[in-house]
C-alpha positions in Angstrom: 40.1 17.4 17.7 40.3 14.2 19.7 36.5 16.0 21.8 34.6 16.0 18.2 36.2 12.8 17.0 34.8 11.6 20.6 31.8 12.5 19.3 31.3 11.9 16.3 32.4 8.2 17.8 29.9 8.1 19.9 27.1 9.1 17.7 28.1 6.7 14.9 28.5 4.2 17.6 24.0 4.7 18.7 23.3 5.0 15.3 24.2 1.6 14.5 23.7 0.4 18.0 19.7 2.0 16.8 19.4 -0.1 13.4 20.1 -3.1 14.6 18.1 -3.0 17.6 15.0 -1.7 15.5 15.9 -5.1 13.0 16.3 -7.5 16.2 13.1 -6.0 17.8 11.1 -4.1 15.3 11.0 -6.4 12.2 8.8 -9.5 12.3 5.5 -11.7 10.6 2.7 -10.4 12.7 1.2 -7.2 12.4 0.8 -5.1 15.7 -1.4 -2.5 13.4 -3.3 -4.5 10.7 -3.0 -3.1 8.1 -5.2 -2.4 5.4 -8.4 0.4 5.9 -11.0 1.7 3.9 -12.8 4.7 3.3 -17.1 5.6 3.9 -17.8 8.5 1.5 -18.1 10.7 4.3 -14.4 9.9 5.3 -13.4 10.9 1.6 -15.3 14.3 2.7 -12.9 14.9 5.7 -9.6 13.8 3.9 -10.6 16.3 1.3 -10.6 18.9 3.6 -7.9 18.0 5.2 -5.5 17.8 2.8 -7.0 20.8 0.8 -6.8 23.2 4.0 -3.5 24.8 3.2 -4.4 25.3 -0.4 -6.9 27.8 1.6 -4.4 30.4 2.9 -2.3 32.8 1.3 1.8 32.5 0.9 2.3 34.7 4.6 -0.6 34.0 6.2 -1.0 32.7 9.2 -3.8 30.2 10.2 -4.7 26.7 12.3 -6.4 23.5 11.6 -8.1 21.5 14.2 -8.2 17.4 14.0 -9.6 15.1 15.8 -8.5 11.5 16.4 -10.4 10.1 13.5 -9.2 12.6 11.5 -5.9 12.6 12.6 -5.8 8.8 11.6 -7.5 9.2 8.5 -5.0 11.7 7.8 -2.2 9.8 8.7 -3.7 6.8 7.4 -3.9 7.9 3.6 -0.5 8.9 3.7 1.2 6.1 5.0 -0.8 4.2 2.1 0.9 6.8 -0.3 3.7 3.9 -1.0 2.9 1.2 0.9 0.5 -0.9 2.8 0.5 0.7 5.9 -1.5 1.3 9.4 -1.4 3.2 11.8 -3.7 4.1 14.6 -3.0 7.6 16.3 -4.1 8.3 20.0 -4.6 11.7 21.9 -4.2 10.8 26.2 -2.1 13.2 28.4 -1.2 15.6 26.6 0.5 13.9 23.9 -0.1 12.3 20.6 0.8 8.4 21.4 1.2 6.9 17.3 1.7 3.0 16.6 2.8 1.8 13.2 2.7 -1.0 11.5 3.9 -0.7 7.6 4.1 -3.8 4.9 7.8 -4.6 3.9 9.6 -6.3 0.6 10.4 -9.4 1.3 13.0 -10.1 2.6 14.5 -12.9 4.9 13.3 -11.0 8.0 10.5 -10.5 8.5 6.7 -9.2 7.0 6.0 -5.9 9.2 7.9 -2.8 10.8 6.3 -2.5 14.3 7.0 0.7 15.5 5.5 3.0 17.9 5.9 6.7 19.7 4.6 9.6 21.6 5.1 12.9 20.7 4.8 15.7 23.3 5.5 19.1 24.7 9.3 20.0 26.3 11.3 22.6 27.7 8.0 24.9 26.5 9.2 24.0 22.5 6.4 25.1 20.4 7.0 22.1 18.7 6.1 18.5 20.4 9.3 15.8 20.3 9.2 12.3 20.7 8.7 11.7 24.3 8.9 7.6 24.1 10.3 5.6 21.3 9.3 1.9 21.2 11.5 -0.5 18.4 8.6 -4.0 18.5 8.4 -4.1 22.9 11.4 -2.3 23.3 11.7 0.4 25.0 15.0 3.0 23.6 16.2 6.0 24.7 14.1 8.9 23.2 16.7 10.9 23.0 18.4 8.4 21.0 15.0 7.7 18.9 15.0 11.2 18.0 18.4 11.4 17.1 18.6 8.9 14.7 15.4 9.2 13.0 16.8 13.2 12.3 19.6 11.5 10.9 18.0 9.1 8.5 15.3 12.3 7.2 18.6 15.0 7.0 20.5 12.5 4.9 18.5 10.7 2.6 15.3 11.3 0.2 13.0 12.0 2.8 14.3 15.3 3.8 12.9 17.0 0.9 9.0 15.7 1.8 10.0 16.2 5.3 10.6 19.9 5.1 7.7 21.0 3.0 5.6 19.2 5.0 7.3 21.1 8.4 8.1 23.9 7.3 5.0 25.7 7.6 4.2 24.7 10.8 5.0 27.7 13.9 3.3 25.7 16.9 1.3 22.3 18.0 -1.1 22.4 20.7 -1.9 19.5 22.2 -5.1 19.4 24.8 -8.0 16.9 25.5 -9.2 15.1 22.4 -8.1 18.0 19.8 -4.4 18.9 18.2 -4.2 22.1 17.2 -1.5 23.4 14.2 -0.6 26.6 13.9 1.0 27.7 10.0 2.1 28.9 7.4 3.6 29.5 4.4 5.7 31.3 1.1 3.9 31.4 -2.0 7.5 29.0 -3.1 6.4 26.2 -0.6 2.9 25.7 -1.3 3.8 25.9 -5.2 6.6 23.2 -4.5 4.1 21.0 -2.0 0.8 21.2 -5.4 3.7 20.2 -7.4 4.9 17.3 -4.8 0.8 15.9 -4.2 0.4 16.0 -7.8 3.6 14.0 -9.3 4.1 10.7 -10.0 6.3 10.2 -12.8 9.8 8.2 -12.4 13.0 10.4 -11.6 14.7 8.2 -14.4 14.2 10.9 -17.0 16.8 8.7 -19.6 14.7 6.0 -19.6 11.4 8.2 -20.1 13.2 10.0 -22.6 12.9 5.7 -24.4 9.8 5.4 -24.1 8.3 9.0 -25.0 10.1 8.5 -28.3 8.7 4.6 -28.7 5.3 6.0 -27.9 5.8 9.7 -30.5 6.8 6.3 -33.2 3.0 4.5 -32.5 1.2 7.8 -32.9 3.3 8.8 -35.9 1.9 5.2 -37.2 -1.3 5.2 -36.8 -3.6 5.5 -39.5 -6.5 7.6 -38.9 -8.8 6.2 -40.1 -9.1 3.7 -37.0 -9.8 4.6 -33.8 -6.8 4.3 -31.3 -7.1 1.1 -29.4 -5.6 1.3 -26.3 -3.7 -2.0 -26.2 -2.2 -0.6 -29.7 -0.5 1.9 -26.9 0.8 -0.4 -24.2 1.3 -3.7 -25.3 4.6 -2.5 -27.8 6.3 -0.5 -24.5 5.6 -3.3 -22.4 7.4 -5.6 -25.8 10.2 -2.5 -25.1 10.1 -3.2 -20.9 10.8 -6.5 -20.8 13.2 -6.2 -23.2 14.8 -3.9 -21.2 14.4 -4.9 -17.4 15.3 -7.3 -15.2 14.4 -8.0 -12.1 16.0 -5.3 -10.1 14.4 -2.1 -12.2 11.2 -4.2 -13.7 9.0 -2.5 -10.9 10.4 1.1 -12.3 10.4 0.5 -15.2 6.7 -0.5 -15.7 6.3 2.8 -14.1 7.2 4.7 -16.1 5.5 3.1 -19.3 2.2 3.7 -17.5 3.5 6.8 -16.6 3.8 7.7 -19.9 1.0 6.3 -22.0 -1.4 8.0 -19.2 0.3 11.1 -19.5 -0.7 10.9 -23.8 -4.1 9.8 -23.0 -4.9 11.9 -20.0 -2.9 14.9 -21.4 -5.3 17.9 -20.8 -6.1 15.8 -17.2 -2.4 16.1 -16.8 -1.6 19.3 -17.7 -4.2 21.5 -15.2 -2.8 19.9 -12.3 0.6 21.3 -13.9 1.9 24.7 -13.5 2.0 26.2 -16.6 5.8 26.3 -17.2 6.2 22.8 -16.4 3.6 21.7 -19.0 4.7 19.3 -21.3 4.3 21.0 -25.6 2.1 19.8 -26.9 2.5 16.5 -29.4 2.2 16.7 -33.5 -0.3 14.5 -33.7 -2.9 13.5 -31.3 -5.3 10.7 -31.1 -8.0 9.8 -28.5 -7.5 6.5 -27.5 -10.2 3.8 -26.6 -11.4 0.8 -24.7 -14.8 -0.6 -26.1 -15.6 2.0 -29.0 -15.4 4.8 -25.8 -12.8 7.6 -25.0 -13.7 7.7 -20.9 -12.9 4.0 -19.7 -9.3 4.2 -21.5 -9.0 7.6 -19.5 -10.6 6.0 -16.6 -8.8 3.0 -17.6 -4.4 4.0 -17.7 -5.6 6.7 -14.9 -5.7 4.4 -11.9 -3.7 2.1 -13.0 -1.1 5.3 -12.5 -2.3 6.5 -9.5 -1.7 3.8 -8.3 1.2 2.8 -9.7 3.1 6.1 -7.9 0.4 5.4 -5.2 -1.6 2.7 -3.4 -4.4 0.5 -4.5 -6.4 1.1 -1.5 -6.5 5.0 -2.8 -7.1 4.2 -6.0 -10.1 2.8 -5.4 -11.3 5.4 -3.4 -10.2 7.5 -5.2 -12.6 6.6 -8.0 -15.9 5.7 -6.1 -16.0 9.7 -4.5 -15.5 10.2 -9.0 -18.7 8.4 -9.4 -21.0 10.0 -6.3 -19.8 12.9 -7.3 -21.1 12.6 -10.9 -24.3 10.7 -9.6 -25.3 14.3 -7.5 -24.6 17.0 -10.7 -22.2 15.0 -13.4 -22.3 12.5 -15.7 -24.4 9.9 -13.3 -22.9 7.7 -11.6 -21.5 4.7 -14.4 -21.0 1.5 -12.8 -19.0 1.0 -16.3 -17.1 4.0 -15.6 -16.1 2.2 -12.4 -15.3 -1.2 -13.4 -12.7 0.4 -16.0 -11.0 2.0 -13.0 -10.9 -0.9 -10.9 -9.3 -3.2 -13.9 -7.2 -0.1 -14.2 -6.9 0.2 -10.3 -6.1 -4.5 -10.8 -4.0 -3.6 -13.4 -1.5 -1.0 -11.4 -1.1 -4.0 -7.8 0.3 -6.5 -10.2 2.2 -4.2 -12.7 4.4 -3.0 -9.3 3.9 -4.7 -6.7 7.4 -7.9 -6.8 9.5 -7.5 -9.1 7.8 -11.6 -10.1 5.1 -10.1 -11.1 6.3 -7.4 -12.9 8.2 -9.2 -15.1 5.5 -11.5 -15.8 2.7 -9.1 -16.7 5.6 -8.2 -19.1 6.2 -10.7 -20.6 2.0 -11.4 -20.8 0.7 -7.9 -22.0 4.0 -8.2 -24.8 1.7 -11.0 -25.9 -1.9 -10.3 -25.3 -4.8 -10.1 -28.7 -6.6 -7.0 -27.6 -7.7 -4.5 -25.0 -10.1 -7.1 -23.4 -7.7 -9.6 -22.0 -6.8 -6.5 -19.6 -10.2 -5.3 -19.8 -13.4 -6.9 -19.7 -16.4 -5.5 -21.9 -18.8 -3.5 -19.2 -21.2 -2.2 -21.3 -24.5 -4.3 -19.7 -23.2 -2.5 -16.2 -25.6 0.7 -14.7 -25.1 4.4 -15.9 -25.8 7.6 -15.7 -27.2 7.4 -13.0 -27.9 10.9 -10.7 -27.9 10.7 -8.0 -32.0 10.0 -7.2 -31.5 7.3 -9.3 -28.5 6.3 -7.7 -30.1 5.6 -4.4 -33.3 4.4 -5.1 -32.2 1.3 -7.4 -28.2 1.3 -4.6 -29.1 3.6 -2.0 -25.8 3.6 -1.0 -22.2 1.3 -2.0 -22.8 -0.2 1.4 -25.9 -2.0 0.5 -26.6 -5.8 -0.6 -27.6 -4.2 -4.7 -23.9 -2.1 -4.7 -22.4 -4.5 -3.8 -23.5 -7.2 -5.9 -22.8 -5.3 -9.3 -19.6 -4.8 -7.8 -19.3 -8.8 -7.2 -19.5 -8.8 -10.2 -16.2 -6.4 -11.7 -14.2 -7.9 -10.0 -15.0 -11.3 -11.0 -15.4 -10.5 -14.6 -11.9 -8.6 -14.0 -10.6 -11.4 -12.5 -11.2 -14.1 -14.9 -9.7 -11.4 -17.3 -6.1 -13.3 -19.4 -3.2 -10.8 -17.6 -4.8 -11.5 -14.0 -5.7 -14.6 -14.6 -2.2 -15.9 -15.6 -0.1 -14.0 -12.6 
């Protein structure tokens, strides 16, 4: 018993020392890897291939995926930026994977960034690599201590479920030269859980969500069917309610729930396509399409991008919106700067609503006083749309051309001038 207590004491002491060192040396105001990244069209295509690779595998079937340095950096930055503005630089050297990670922290008195670097490599002929080197800022820490503490943190936090889903299918990892080969297989339950996790964005606060859903149901019940349902008619009263319910401590989460609730209604059919049939919500007795500038598609784009930003990251939302329009140009409804403007305005809305407690409260108050949807969505109807791939290339060449960037600049300028964003 004494030996066990001493062991537990050593482990606790090591964890405390590790945490103190992490705070003292890893947190600061200077990023070692500069946050902020952008994706080209080809990057998006490759990202989709990487992230959907596992979906091609049948349950209990063994498969492999080979990733290059570029693939790892693309996937790593995509996943890191799902929840916060961060950056990772990944290198394959000497049969090891080297990570340099910078994460942007919430406002605090210690510093803006968390900087850590570590290496993964094989030891003792293990099929899976482990931590062989770990640095907090410039301070080198024992690799085994770092691995132990990180494992303990994951096991006793909400990260554990996600970590299990990510690592459970992996059977072996081979690092050779500039390639990393992962051998994996998944059972049916793991694939189902992973799909649900990747498509979810909802709060675990069921009670609060029910309150907002009830409020939305009241709005729909009292709507005059002779008139179009404006997206502002949904957002304004729900943000009024959020302002009444919120403090600085919970304002961001309340805003997320409002945005998710409205998105579930406006993009109802799209949402149900992502969810398993057993988990799809039953249809309401009455459903009206929501409009912006007499267009249903604009309301869907705006609130969909706001929801994606609130649950993920603004950069991801911008990338998906642009990629959607490029795909439409290749065979859908055609590239539309009008839809892109709604995507960008929704992304901006979601960013402000969840960027800080202060901004969350400000946008609640501002949305409670809006006159109509022009306060948060500038009129985009004079912008080019319905361009097939040939027409888009003739007029704009690519998304990096001066002509294209000029239209984007005009869109951004209009959004910045809208009262809801201009006052915050």
